[in-house]
N, C-alpha and C positions, 0 to 999 in steps of 0.2 A: 595244409601246412603240417598237420600231424603225420601224414604219410611221409613227407620229406624228412621231417625230424627223425622218425624211426629208422629210415633207410640210412641217413647220414651217420647216425649213432652205431648202427649194426654192421655197416659195410664200409669198405675203404675205396673211395673214388674221389677224383678231383673236380669233376664237373658232371652235372646231371641235366637231363632234359625230359620232356614228356609230350604227349599229344595235346591237341586242342579240340574243343567242341563248340557248337553254336548254342547260345543261350536261347531259351524259349521266347524271350522278348526281342530277339534280333528280327529285323524285317526279312521279307521273303528273298530279296536279292542277296542279302548277307548270308542267309542260310544256304542258298543255292551255291554261292561262291565258296562257302565253307565246305560243302560237299565236293566241289570241283577241286579244291586244294588238298583234299585228304583221301579221295577215293582211289582204290587200287586201279581203276580204269584210266585214271588221268595222271597220276603221279607215281604209280607203282607202290604206293603206300610208304614212301620213304621220307615224307615230310614230318619227322618227329614222332610218328606213331609206332615205329618199330626200328630194329637195327637195320642198317644199310646192308648192302651186299657183302661188305667186309668189316666195316666199323660203324659205330654210331656217332653221328654228327649232330649234336644238339643245335636247335634253332633258337634265335633270340626271342621268339614269342613265348618260349617256355624254357628258360635256362637259368641254372645256378652254378656258380664256380667259386672255388676257394680264392680268397684274396691274394694269397701268395702266388698261385698259378696265373691269375689275371695280370699281376704286376710283372711276373717273370717274362711273359710274352708281349708285354706292353699293350695289353687290351686290344680293342678293335682297331683295324687298319683304316686307312682313308677311303677304302672302297665305298662307293655310293650304294651299290647293290651287290648282294652276295657276301657282305661283310661278316655275317654270322657264320657262314660255312667256312670262310677264310679263317675266322677266329678258331673254330673247332679243329680245322686241319692243322693250324699252327700249334694248337694245344697238344694234339696227338703226336705231332712230329717232335715236340719237345719232351715226349716221354710221359705225359700226363694221361690219366685214364678218364673215360666217360662212362656214364651209366644211364640207361633208359628206365625211367620210373613210369610204367604204363598207367598206374592209377592216379598219378599226380597230374591231372589234366587242368587246363585253363580254358576260360571262355574267351575266345579270340574274335573280336569284332572285325569283320572284313570291310572291304570297300563298299560304298553305297551305290555305285553305278558300274555297269559293265564296261563303260569307257575307261574309267580310272583303273578298273581291274585289268583291262587289256594292257595298259601302259605298265602296270606293275609286273605282270608275267612276261611281257616282252623283254623288259630289262633283266628279268631273272634268266631268260634264255641267253641274253647277251653275257650276263655274268658267269654262266656256266663255262663258256669258252675262256673268259678272262681268268677264271679259277684254274682251268687246266694249264694255262701259261704260268700261273703262280705256283701251282702244285701239280707237276707232271704226273700222269698215270692215275689221276683221280677220276677221270671221265669214264663212265660206264655205259654199257649199251642202253640201259634203261633211260639215260638222259637224252638219247637220240629219238626215242619213240614219238614224242610230239611232232618232231620234224618229219618223221616218216608218215605220221597221220596227215599232216598238211599236204605232203606230196602225193600220198595215196588218195586223198579226197579230191585234189585237183585232177588227178588222172581219172578217177572214177567219174567225175562230172563230165569231162571231155568224152570219155568212153561211152557215157550214157546217151550222147547225141547219135551214136552209131548203133548201139545195142540198147534198146529201151529197157529191157529187163534188168540191166545193170543198175538202173536208177532205183530199183526196189531195195537195194542195199542201204540206201539212205534212211528210209523209215524203219528198217530193221535196226540200224545203229541207234536211231533216236529212241526206239522202244527199249533197247537194252539199257540205255542211260536212264530213261524214265523209271523203269521198274527197279533198277539198282538204287536210284536216288529215293524212290518211294520206300524201299526197305530200310534205307539209311535214315531218312528224315521223318517218315510216317506222315507226310503232308503232300497231298496231291498237287496243290499249287506250286509248292517248292520243287517238286519233282519235275514239273513242266519247265520251270525256270532253270532247273539244273541242266537241261539240254543246252540252253543258251550259254550258261556259265561254263559248261564243259567244253563247248566249241571255242569260247573266248579263251579259256585257259590253254587248250591245246594249240590253237592257232597263234595266240600271242607268244607263248613260250617257244613254239616251233619256229615261227618266223624270226624271232629274236636270235635263236640258236643258229639258224641258217645264215642270216645276215652277218652275225658276228663271226661265224666260221669263214665266210667269204672275205670279210675285211681283214681279219686277224691272221688267218692261215694262208689264204691265196694272195691278198694284197699286201700282207705284212705290215698292217697298220697297228698303232698302239692301242692301249686299253681305252675304252669309251663306254658311254651309255647314252640312251636316247631320251627325248622329251625333257631336256634339261630346263627349258624355260616355261613349260606348261604342264609339268607332271601332276600338279594338284588342281588343275583346272578341268 
C-alpha cells in the first residue's frame, strides 16, 4: 500500500495495475497455475507484469482507478469474461492514462483444479475474439500463439507416427517448461505440475480462440462464452 501511495502522490495517472505472485501457502496446483498464467513461455508476459506491445492494460486482479474515471466510462461492462480488458481499453480510449507499478504485486490465488482452470482459460480465448469485435485492431500476434501451439502440437503428434524422431520434441518441450518453472518457483514438485498447467493454459486458451474465431468471424455469430451452466463445477 505504501508503494501505491508514493506513486499516486508523485506521479499523474488515472489507473494503475501490477503483477501477481503465488503465496508460499498456496497448494502445488495453484502455484503451477500461477506460473502458467505469468510465464513468458505461455502468455508472453503480458498479464499485468509488464507493459503490453503498445499500451498497458491493467487486469482486475490488481487494479486501482480514480473514481471520476470509473464513473465516466460507467465501470465494467456486462461481459462475463474479458471484462477487465474491456474496461482498460475503454478507459484508454476515453483519454485516461494507465501506469504499471511493478513493485505493487498481489498474492493471487488461482483455481484449485486443472479442470476449472481449463474452463477459465478457454473462455479467455473466446473473450479475446469478442474483445476484437468491441475494440478493433487490439488483437496482436502474441494472442494467436496458444492457437499456433495447439495446431503445431497436433501436427507434431500426427507426424510422429511417420517419423519417430519427431516425437523427441515432446520431451524437449516438457524439459524446457520444467526447468523454466523450476527457476521461477524453486520447487521441483511445482515444476512438474507446471508442465500440466502450461498445456492446460495453452490448449484451453488456444481452443477457445480457434472456436471463437470460427463462430464469430466465419459463421458471423454473436458474442458468447462457454460452460455457462457448470463453470464452477
